[in-house]
C-alpha positions in Angstrom: 2.0 -0.5 7.4 2.9 1.3 4.4 6.5 0.1 4.5 5.3 -3.6 5.0 3.1 -3.3 2.0 6.3 -2.2 0.3 8.4 -4.5 1.8 6.5 -7.5 0.4 6.4 -6.0 -3.0 10.2 -5.6 -3.1 10.2 -9.8 -1.8 7.6 -10.5 -4.9 9.8 -8.6 -7.4 12.4 -11.2 -6.6 10.8 -13.8 -8.1 10.6 -14.6 -12.2 6.7 -15.3 -12.0 5.4 -11.7 -10.5 4.3 -8.9 -12.9 3.8 -5.6 -10.8 0.9 -3.3 -12.5 -0.2 0.2 -11.6 1.5 3.2 -10.6 4.4 3.8 -8.2 3.8 2.8 -4.3 4.1 5.7 -1.5 7.8 5.8 -0.9 7.9 4.6 2.2 10.3 1.3 2.5 13.7 2.5 3.5 12.3 2.9 6.7 10.0 0.4 9.3 8.7 0.0 12.9 7.7 3.2 13.1 7.2 4.6 16.8 5.6 7.2 18.1 6.5 9.1 21.6 4.9 11.9 23.5 6.9 14.2 24.8 6.8 15.3 28.6 4.8 18.7 28.3 2.2 16.9 25.9 2.6 19.6 23.2 4.4 17.5 20.8 4.9 14.0 19.5 8.0 12.5 18.1 7.9 10.1 15.5 11.0 8.0 14.7 12.2 4.8 12.9 14.3 2.0 14.7 15.1 0.3 11.3 16.7 1.6 8.1 17.3 -0.6 5.2 20.0 1.0 2.9 19.5 -1.4 -0.4 15.6 -0.2 0.0 16.1 3.3 0.6 16.7 3.9 -3.2 12.5 4.2 -3.3 12.2 6.4 -0.8 9.8 9.2 -1.6 9.9 8.2 -5.4 8.0 4.8 -4.5 8.8 1.5 -6.4 7.6 1.6 -9.7 5.5 -0.8 -11.7 6.8 -3.6 -14.0 3.7 -2.5 -16.3 2.0 1.0 -15.7 -1.3 1.3 -15.7 -3.3 4.8 -16.1 -5.6 6.1 -13.2 -9.1 6.8 -15.2 -9.1 3.4 -16.6 -11.1 0.2 -15.5 -7.7 -1.1 -13.7 -9.0 -5.1 -13.5 -9.8 -5.1 -17.1 -6.4 -3.6 -17.6 -4.6 -6.1 -15.5 -6.4 -8.8 -17.1 -5.6 -7.5 -20.6 -2.0 -6.8 -19.4 -1.4 -10.1 -18.2 -3.1 -11.9 -21.5 0.6 -10.3 -23.0 2.7 -12.7 -20.5 
């Protein structure tokens, strides 16, 4: 699910009317369609991806940076409203 959310962020950032606010995303956008398979002995599960996007892998681990960073220890809604007033 995280990679799907980050895919939406990447898609939205291509639009001129979108502003991203907050902190870096989780860093899961480079891979998608995760599959889990229990191996025959039942002691382990293999978790693999069936999809890899090379153009989006630059965000892997580091996450997608926001256009405007907001501090975590403040009221994020108020900070977002103030940030958007500047645009």
